[in-house]
C-alpha positions as CSV (number, residue, x, y, z in Angstrom):
1,M,25.1,-13.8,-24.2
2,P,26.4,-13.2,-27.7
3,D,29.7,-11.4,-28.0
4,T,30.0,-7.7,-28.6
5,D,30.9,-8.0,-32.2
6,T,27.9,-10.1,-33.0
7,R,25.6,-7.6,-31.2
8,K,27.1,-4.8,-33.2
9,R,26.5,-6.6,-36.5
10,R,22.9,-7.4,-35.8
11,G,21.9,-4.0,-34.5
12,G,18.2,-4.8,-34.9
13,G,15.4,-5.9,-32.7
14,R,11.8,-4.8,-32.4
15,A,12.6,-1.8,-30.2
16,G,15.4,-0.7,-32.5
17,N,12.9,-0.7,-35.4
18,A,10.4,1.4,-33.4
19,A,12.5,4.6,-33.7
20,R,12.7,4.1,-37.5
21,R,8.9,3.7,-37.8
22,G,8.2,6.7,-35.6
23,G,5.5,7.0,-33.0
24,A,5.6,5.6,-29.4
25,V,8.5,3.4,-28.7
26,I,6.5,1.1,-26.4
27,E,2.9,0.7,-25.3
28,Q,3.1,1.1,-21.6
29,M,0.6,1.1,-18.8
30,P,-0.9,4.5,-17.8
31,W,0.2,6.7,-14.9
32,K,-1.6,5.1,-12.0
33,P,0.4,4.5,-8.7
34,P,-0.7,1.0,-7.6
35,I,-2.8,0.4,-4.5
36,N,-1.6,-2.6,-2.5
37,R,-4.7,-4.3,-1.3
38,D,-2.9,-7.5,-0.1
39,R,-2.4,-8.3,3.5
40,P,1.3,-7.7,4.3
41,V,3.6,-10.6,5.1
42,E,4.3,-10.5,8.9
43,P,7.0,-12.9,10.0
44,L,7.0,-11.6,13.5
45,T,4.5,-12.5,16.3
46,D,3.1,-9.7,18.4
47,E,5.7,-10.7,21.0
48,G,8.4,-10.4,18.4
49,V,7.2,-6.9,17.4
50,L,7.4,-5.8,21.0
51,A,10.8,-7.4,21.5
52,I,12.3,-5.4,18.6
53,H,10.5,-2.2,19.7
54,N,11.8,-2.6,23.2
55,G,15.3,-3.3,21.8
56,A,15.1,0.0,19.8
57,M,13.9,1.9,22.9
58,E,16.7,0.5,25.1
59,I,19.3,1.5,22.5
60,L,17.8,5.1,22.6
61,E,17.6,5.2,26.4
62,D,20.8,3.4,27.5
63,I,23.3,3.3,24.6
64,G,22.4,6.5,22.8
65,I,22.9,8.0,19.4
66,A,25.9,10.2,18.5
67,I,24.5,13.5,17.1
68,L,27.3,15.3,15.3
69,N,25.3,18.5,14.6
70,P,25.6,21.1,17.4
71,E,22.2,22.7,16.6
72,A,20.4,19.3,16.7
73,L,22.3,18.5,19.9
74,E,21.0,21.7,21.5
75,I,17.5,21.0,20.4
76,F,17.6,17.6,22.1
77,R,19.0,19.3,25.2
78,Q,16.0,21.7,25.2
79,A,13.7,18.7,24.8
80,G,15.0,17.3,28.1
81,C,17.1,14.5,26.6
82,S,20.3,13.3,28.3
83,I,23.5,14.7,26.6
84,D,26.9,13.2,27.2
85,G,29.4,14.9,24.9
86,N,27.7,14.3,21.5
87,V,25.8,11.2,22.6
88,V,22.0,11.7,23.1
89,R,19.9,9.4,25.2
90,C,16.1,9.8,24.9
91,G,13.4,8.3,27.0
92,R,10.9,6.1,25.2
93,D,8.0,8.4,26.3
94,F,9.6,11.3,24.5
95,I,10.3,9.3,21.4
96,M,6.8,7.8,21.2
97,E,5.2,11.2,21.9
98,M,7.2,12.8,19.0
99,V,6.7,9.9,16.6
100,G,3.0,10.0,17.3
101,K,2.8,13.6,15.9
102,A,4.0,12.4,12.4
103,P,1.2,11.8,9.9
104,S,0.6,8.3,8.7
105,E,-0.2,9.6,5.2
106,F,0.6,12.8,3.2
107,T,0.8,14.0,-0.4
108,L,3.7,15.4,-2.4
109,T,2.8,17.8,-5.1
110,P,5.3,18.5,-7.9
111,R,5.2,21.3,-10.5
112,N,2.7,19.3,-12.5
113,P,-0.2,18.7,-10.0
114,E,-1.4,15.7,-12.1
115,R,1.8,13.9,-10.8
116,Q,0.8,14.4,-7.2
117,I,1.5,11.3,-5.2
118,T,0.2,10.0,-1.8
119,V,2.8,8.6,0.6
120,G,1.2,6.2,3.1
121,G,-2.0,4.3,3.2
122,R,-2.0,1.5,0.7
123,T,-0.3,3.4,-2.1
124,L,3.0,1.9,-3.5
125,L,5.4,4.3,-5.2
126,F,8.5,3.5,-7.3
127,G,11.5,5.8,-7.8
128,N,14.5,5.8,-10.1
129,V,18.0,4.7,-9.2
130,S,19.8,7.4,-7.2
131,S,23.5,8.3,-6.5
132,P,25.7,5.7,-8.2
133,P,29.0,7.3,-9.2
134,N,29.4,5.0,-12.2
135,Y,27.5,4.1,-15.4
136,W,27.3,1.1,-17.6
137,D,25.6,0.5,-20.9
138,M,26.0,-2.1,-23.7
139,E,27.4,0.4,-26.1
140,I,30.2,1.4,-23.8
141,G,30.6,-2.1,-22.5
142,R,32.5,-1.2,-19.2
143,K,32.0,0.8,-16.0
144,V,32.8,4.5,-16.4
145,P,32.3,7.6,-14.3
146,G,29.0,9.3,-14.7
147,T,28.5,12.4,-16.8
148,R,25.8,15.1,-17.2
149,E,24.7,13.5,-20.5
150,M,24.3,10.1,-18.9
151,C,22.4,11.7,-16.0
152,C,20.1,13.5,-18.4
153,N,19.4,10.3,-20.3
154,L,18.4,8.5,-17.1
155,L,16.2,11.4,-16.1
156,K,14.5,11.1,-19.5
157,L,13.8,7.4,-18.7
158,T,12.5,8.6,-15.3
159,Q,10.0,10.9,-17.0
160,Y,9.2,8.5,-19.8
161,F,8.1,5.5,-17.8
162,N,4.7,5.9,-16.1
163,C,5.6,3.2,-13.5
164,I,8.3,5.6,-12.1
165,H,6.4,7.9,-9.7
166,F,9.1,10.1,-8.2
167,A,12.5,11.4,-9.3
168,G,15.0,10.5,-6.6
169,G,18.5,11.8,-6.3
170,Y,20.9,12.0,-9.3
171,P,20.3,8.8,-11.2
172,V,24.1,8.9,-11.8
173,E,26.6,11.3,-10.3
174,P,27.7,13.7,-13.1
175,V,31.3,13.9,-12.0
176,D,32.2,16.1,-15.0
177,I,30.4,18.9,-13.1
178,H,32.3,20.4,-10.2
179,A,30.7,19.4,-6.9
180,S,30.2,23.0,-5.8
181,I,27.7,23.6,-8.6
182,R,26.6,20.1,-9.5
183,H,23.3,20.4,-7.6
184,L,22.4,23.5,-9.6
185,D,22.9,21.9,-13.0
186,V,21.3,18.6,-12.2
187,V,18.3,20.0,-10.4
188,Y,17.8,22.3,-13.4
189,D,17.9,19.3,-15.6
190,K,15.5,17.4,-13.4
191,L,13.0,20.2,-13.3
192,T,13.0,20.7,-17.0
193,L,13.3,17.1,-18.1
194,T,10.7,15.7,-15.6
195,D,7.6,17.0,-13.9
196,K,7.6,14.4,-11.1
197,V,8.2,14.8,-7.4
198,M,11.7,16.1,-6.7
199,H,14.4,15.2,-4.2
200,A,17.1,17.3,-2.4
201,Y,20.3,15.9,-1.0
202,S,20.8,17.0,2.6
203,L,24.4,17.9,2.1
204,G,24.8,21.3,3.7
205,R,22.8,24.5,3.9
206,E,23.4,25.8,0.4
207,R,22.4,22.7,-1.5
208,V,19.1,22.2,0.4
209,E,18.2,25.9,0.3
210,D,19.0,26.1,-3.4
211,V,16.9,23.1,-4.3
212,M,13.9,24.3,-2.3
213,E,14.1,27.6,-4.1
214,M,14.4,26.0,-7.5
215,V,11.4,23.8,-6.8
216,R,9.4,26.8,-5.7
217,I,10.4,28.7,-8.9
218,A,9.6,25.8,-11.2
219,G,6.1,25.5,-9.6
220,G,5.4,29.2,-10.0
221,L,4.8,29.3,-6.3
222,T,5.1,32.0,-3.6
223,H,7.1,31.2,-0.5
224,E,3.8,30.8,1.4
225,E,2.4,28.4,-1.2
226,F,5.6,26.3,-1.1
227,D,5.5,26.1,2.7
228,A,1.7,25.3,2.8
229,T,2.0,21.7,1.5
230,P,4.9,19.3,0.8
231,R,6.3,19.8,-2.7
232,M,9.5,17.7,-2.4
233,Y,11.4,15.5,-0.1
234,T,14.9,14.6,1.2
235,N,16.4,11.3,2.3
236,I,19.1,11.1,5.0
237,N,21.1,8.1,6.1
238,S,22.5,7.6,9.6
239,T,26.2,6.8,9.8
240,S,25.7,3.3,11.2
241,P,26.4,2.3,13.9
242,L,24.5,4.8,15.9
243,K,25.5,8.2,14.5
244,H,23.9,11.1,12.6
245,D,26.4,13.4,10.8
246,Y,26.4,17.2,10.6
247,P,25.3,18.0,7.0
248,M,22.5,15.5,6.7
249,L,20.9,16.7,10.0
250,D,21.3,20.3,8.8
251,G,19.3,19.6,5.7
252,W,16.8,17.4,7.6
253,M,16.0,20.3,10.0
254,R,15.7,22.8,7.2
255,M,13.3,20.6,5.3
256,A,11.3,19.9,8.5
257,R,10.9,23.6,9.3
258,R,9.4,24.2,5.9
259,G,7.1,21.2,6.1
260,Q,8.7,19.2,3.3
261,G,9.0,15.4,3.1
262,C,11.6,13.9,5.4
263,V,12.8,10.3,4.8
264,V,15.4,8.7,7.1
265,T,17.0,5.5,6.1
266,P,19.7,3.9,8.2
267,F,22.2,1.8,6.2
268,T,22.5,-1.2,8.5
269,L,24.5,-4.1,7.0
270,A,24.2,-7.0,9.3
271,G,27.6,-8.3,10.2
272,A,29.4,-5.0,9.5
273,M,27.6,-1.9,10.7
274,A,24.9,-3.8,12.6
275,P,24.6,-7.1,14.5
276,V,24.8,-10.2,12.5
277,T,21.3,-11.2,13.5
278,M,18.4,-9.6,11.6
279,A,16.4,-8.8,14.7
280,G,19.4,-6.9,16.1
281,A,20.0,-5.1,12.9
282,V,16.4,-4.1,12.6
283,A,16.3,-2.8,16.2
284,Q,19.4,-0.7,15.6
285,S,18.0,0.6,12.3
286,L,14.8,1.6,14.0
287,A,16.6,3.4,16.8
288,E,18.7,5.4,14.3
289,G,15.6,6.3,12.3
290,L,13.2,7.2,15.1
291,I,15.5,9.7,16.8
292,A,15.7,11.7,13.5
293,I,11.9,11.6,13.2
294,A,11.6,12.7,16.9
295,L,13.9,15.7,16.0
296,A,11.8,16.7,13.0
297,Q,8.5,16.5,15.0
298,Y,10.0,18.5,17.9
299,I,11.0,21.2,15.4
300,N,7.7,21.2,13.4
301,P,5.0,18.9,14.8
302,G,3.1,17.1,12.0
303,C,5.8,17.5,9.4
304,P,5.7,14.5,7.0
305,C,8.2,11.8,7.9
306,V,9.0,8.3,6.5
307,I,10.9,5.6,8.2
308,G,13.3,3.8,5.8
309,T,14.9,0.4,5.8
310,F,18.2,-0.6,4.2
311,T,18.9,-3.6,6.3
312,S,20.7,-6.3,4.5
313,N,23.7,-8.5,5.1
314,V,27.3,-8.7,4.0
315,D,29.1,-11.6,2.3
316,M,31.0,-13.0,5.3
317,K,33.7,-14.3,3.0
318,S,34.6,-10.9,1.5
319,G,32.7,-8.2,3.5
320,A,30.9,-7.0,0.3
321,P,27.3,-5.9,0.6
322,A,24.7,-8.5,-0.5
323,F,21.2,-7.5,-1.6
324,G,18.0,-9.3,-2.5
325,T,18.9,-12.1,-0.1
326,P,16.5,-14.0,2.0
327,E,17.7,-12.1,5.0
328,Y,17.2,-8.8,3.2
329,M,13.6,-9.8,2.4
330,R,12.8,-10.8,6.0
331,A,14.4,-7.6,7.4
332,T,12.2,-5.6,5.0
333,Q,9.1,-7.5,6.1
334,M,10.0,-7.1,9.8
335,T,10.6,-3.4,9.4
336,G,7.2,-3.1,7.7
337,Q,5.5,-4.6,10.8
338,L,7.3,-2.1,13.0
339,A,6.4,0.8,10.7
340,R,2.8,-0.1,11.1
341,F,3.3,-0.3,14.9
342,Y,4.6,3.3,14.8
343,K,2.0,4.3,12.2
344,L,4.7,5.7,9.9
345,P,4.9,5.5,6.1
346,M,7.8,3.2,5.1
347,R,10.6,3.3,2.4
348,S,12.5,0.3,1.1
349,S,14.6,-0.3,-2.1
350,G,14.8,-2.3,-5.3
351,V,18.5,-3.4,-5.0
352,C,21.0,-6.0,-6.2
353,A,24.7,-6.8,-5.9
354,A,25.1,-7.9,-9.6
355,N,27.6,-6.0,-11.8
356,V,25.7,-6.1,-15.1
357,P,22.1,-6.6,-16.1
358,D,22.1,-10.4,-16.1
359,G,20.1,-13.1,-14.4
360,Q,21.6,-12.4,-11.0
361,A,20.6,-8.7,-11.3
362,M,17.0,-9.6,-12.1
363,W,16.4,-12.3,-9.4
364,E,18.0,-10.2,-6.7
365,T,16.1,-7.1,-7.7
366,S,12.9,-9.1,-8.1
367,N,13.4,-10.4,-4.6
368,S,13.9,-6.8,-3.3
369,L,10.8,-5.5,-5.1
370,W,8.5,-8.3,-4.0
371,A,9.8,-7.8,-0.4
372,A,8.7,-4.2,-0.7
373,V,5.3,-5.4,-1.8
374,Q,5.0,-7.9,0.9
375,S,6.2,-5.5,3.6
376,G,3.6,-2.8,2.9
377,T,6.3,-0.4,1.7
378,H,5.0,3.0,0.5
379,M,8.2,4.4,-1.3
380,V,10.6,2.1,-3.2
381,Y,13.9,3.8,-3.9
382,H,16.2,2.6,-6.6
383,A,13.3,0.6,-8.2
384,A,14.9,0.9,-11.7
385,G,18.5,1.0,-12.8
386,W,20.6,-0.1,-9.8
387,L,23.7,-2.4,-10.2
388,E,26.8,-3.3,-8.1
389,G,25.3,-2.5,-4.8
390,G,24.6,1.1,-5.8
391,L,27.9,1.8,-7.5
392,I,26.6,1.5,-11.1
393,A,23.5,2.9,-12.9
394,S,22.5,1.2,-16.2
395,P,19.8,2.2,-18.7
396,E,19.3,-1.4,-19.8
397,K,18.8,-2.4,-16.2
398,F,16.4,0.5,-15.7
399,I,14.2,-0.7,-18.6
400,M,14.4,-4.3,-17.5
401,D,13.3,-3.3,-14.0
402,C,10.4,-1.3,-15.4
403,E,9.0,-4.5,-16.9
404,I,8.9,-5.9,-13.3
405,L,7.3,-2.7,-12.0
406,Q,4.6,-2.9,-14.6
407,Q,4.0,-6.5,-13.7
408,I,3.6,-5.6,-10.0
409,Q,1.3,-2.8,-11.0
410,R,-0.8,-5.2,-13.1
411,Y,-0.7,-7.8,-10.3
412,M,-2.4,-5.2,-8.0
413,D,-5.1,-4.4,-10.5
414,P,-8.4,-5.3,-8.8
415,E,-9.9,-6.4,-12.1
416,I,-7.8,-9.6,-11.9
417,T,-9.6,-10.7,-8.8
418,A,-13.1,-9.4,-9.5
419,T,-15.8,-12.0,-8.8
420,G,-18.9,-10.6,-10.5
421,P,-21.1,-12.7,-12.9
422,D,-19.0,-11.6,-15.9
423,E,-15.8,-12.8,-14.2
424,I,-17.2,-16.1,-12.9
425,A,-18.3,-16.5,-16.5
426,L,-20.8,-19.4,-16.1
427,D,-22.5,-18.5,-19.4
428,A,-19.2,-18.9,-21.2
429,I,-18.4,-22.1,-19.4
430,R,-21.9,-23.5,-20.4
431,A,-21.4,-22.4,-24.0
432,V,-18.1,-24.3,-24.3
433,G,-19.3,-27.2,-22.2
434,N,-17.2,-30.4,-22.2
435,D,-16.1,-30.2,-25.8
436,G,-14.6,-27.1,-27.4
437,H,-12.4,-24.1,-26.5
438,F,-12.7,-20.5,-25.3
439,F,-10.6,-18.8,-28.1
440,G,-13.5,-17.9,-30.4
441,I,-16.4,-17.3,-28.0
442,Q,-17.8,-13.8,-27.5
443,H,-16.8,-13.6,-23.9
444,T,-13.1,-14.0,-24.9
445,Q,-13.4,-11.7,-27.9
446,D,-14.8,-8.9,-25.8
447,R,-11.8,-9.1,-23.5
448,Y,-8.8,-10.5,-25.4
449,T,-7.0,-7.1,-25.7
450,T,-7.0,-6.3,-22.0
451,A,-7.4,-9.7,-20.3
452,F,-3.8,-10.3,-19.6
453,Y,-0.6,-8.3,-19.0
454,Q,1.2,-7.4,-22.2
455,P,4.9,-7.1,-21.8
456,F,6.9,-4.4,-23.6
457,L,10.3,-6.1,-23.2
458,S,9.8,-9.8,-22.6
459,D,9.8,-11.9,-25.8
460,W,7.2,-14.7,-25.8
461,K,8.0,-16.2,-29.2
462,N,9.2,-19.8,-29.3
463,Y,12.9,-20.4,-29.8
464,E,12.6,-20.7,-33.6
465,G,10.6,-17.5,-33.9
466,W,13.0,-15.7,-31.5
467,E,16.0,-17.0,-33.5
468,A,14.4,-15.9,-36.8
469,A,13.9,-12.4,-35.5
470,G,17.6,-12.1,-34.7
471,G,18.0,-13.9,-31.5
472,I,18.1,-10.7,-29.4
473,W,18.8,-11.2,-25.7
474,T,16.9,-9.2,-23.1
475,P,19.6,-6.7,-22.2
476,E,20.2,-6.0,-25.9
477,R,16.4,-5.4,-26.5
478,A,16.5,-3.0,-23.6
479,H,19.5,-1.2,-25.1
480,H,17.7,-0.7,-28.4
481,M,14.7,0.5,-26.5
482,F,16.8,2.9,-24.5
483,K,18.2,4.5,-27.6
484,S,14.8,4.8,-29.2
485,I,13.3,6.4,-26.1
486,I,16.1,9.0,-25.9
487,A,15.8,9.7,-29.6
488,D,12.1,10.3,-29.4
489,F,12.0,12.0,-26.0
490,Q,10.0,15.2,-25.6
491,P,10.4,17.1,-22.3
492,P,7.2,18.0,-20.4
493,P,6.0,21.6,-21.0
494,M,7.3,24.5,-18.8
495,D,6.3,28.1,-19.0
496,E,9.1,30.0,-20.7
497,A,9.2,32.8,-18.1
498,I,9.6,30.1,-15.4
499,R,12.4,28.4,-17.3
500,E,14.2,31.8,-17.7
501,E,13.8,32.5,-14.0
502,L,15.1,29.1,-13.1
503,A,18.1,29.5,-15.4
504,A,18.8,33.0,-14.0
505,F,18.8,31.6,-10.5
506,V,21.3,28.9,-11.5
507,E,23.6,31.4,-13.1
508,R,23.5,33.7,-10.1
509,R,24.2,30.9,-7.6
510,K,27.1,29.7,-9.8
511,R,28.6,33.2,-9.8
512,E,28.3,33.2,-6.0
513,G,30.2,29.9,-5.9
514,G,27.5,27.4,-5.3
515,A,28.1,25.2,-2.3
516,P,31.4,24.9,-0.4
517,T,33.4,21.7,-1.0
518,D,36.4,20.0,0.6
519,F,38.5,20.5,-2.6
């Protein structure tokens, strides 16, 4: 890539000019969560599926899962499970009975009902990067701790791009806000800067209860209306190997009782927190996830649950996590087969180990995203903006990823594979015959504006044309686009009385101290 000084001198590019011209920064595809009509890739035989299932059941029956939440431990005791200290062992009949109560499909309805999403079936949903403590963009040029402004800018991208369907956790941790009140400020920003489905971190009673109440206020809902249908969701991670901690299970149970979305995603890195073999890592991941789903269903039968996968491998030379690897892709596909076996919706991720938005970042993320497509995933976390194994959020990477997401969305458009008379186009073929071309005929003219995917970031000029336009490399084009989007951003409408009520709640909870912390 060109050096920083050269980039600063140029400062141009088509996206950069868009802000000066006014109007929309890019022409993007409309809001339309894609429907995955393809058959999933299934690397396991039927015998392989049963082998991994039986492995997960034996883990639950014989080895057990440490449950570090006393309330959850008591619920398992009431359910008839075997308790040894804090280790719970569950019979497979109990697990399968509970998992069978979870719906295979459900909806999540945010404050803007037009942004309602379906989780399950054949719908594929993409979410923003969530939870990195650090931030990188081309203007700063180095990794820095996240701030509220950076978080807000990434939330604006989350709202702006139609290919992002839900607002996950904090797109970068704003460490300039004290941890006791961080959730109040960030959730206020999320609810006012976006109108998409919301997430709550399961990090103790106060945070979960505060977020549920803020989502209720933002939607103008009564408590009964909020509880009547899922309005938001949480994601919890097991502490691999074979543990669930106190605060995450606390939030999990609170969300389950109120019928909100519950996603469980074990973080099983093969060779470190799970066996070095993918089958062993997947079996362990399933055991860790299924016991949480069984807990939610015992508390509130029928509450919406999603089984997640975050099974990848480590670099055996350094111990560092690796993502977008062949093993990661196969583990995702294998988990997809087991999710269908259990009739559960599935979550996976769009992840990479690269440190900056370069070629490695894009091939690893592309591998991760296409593994999600192939596996039959329903929710893709971290689909845009993730770097350094989840330690960095980047707006340039966010925009580059959205180009991939739009291409996936277009790839799934049934118009591409339509086979009616107009699509077979025999009249057009006859008209051109053996001598001529298709550029000027009416069949082409009627379709030329919509026939093919039109990128908003890729540059299809030849080298000379690209060079004459300033020779702008892809991350730099994304940086200009980021600046233009932020400059032009208009938040979605919110009733002023609701905004005031939301702000008043935040101020009251701040005066009360927010959530307890360890410091």
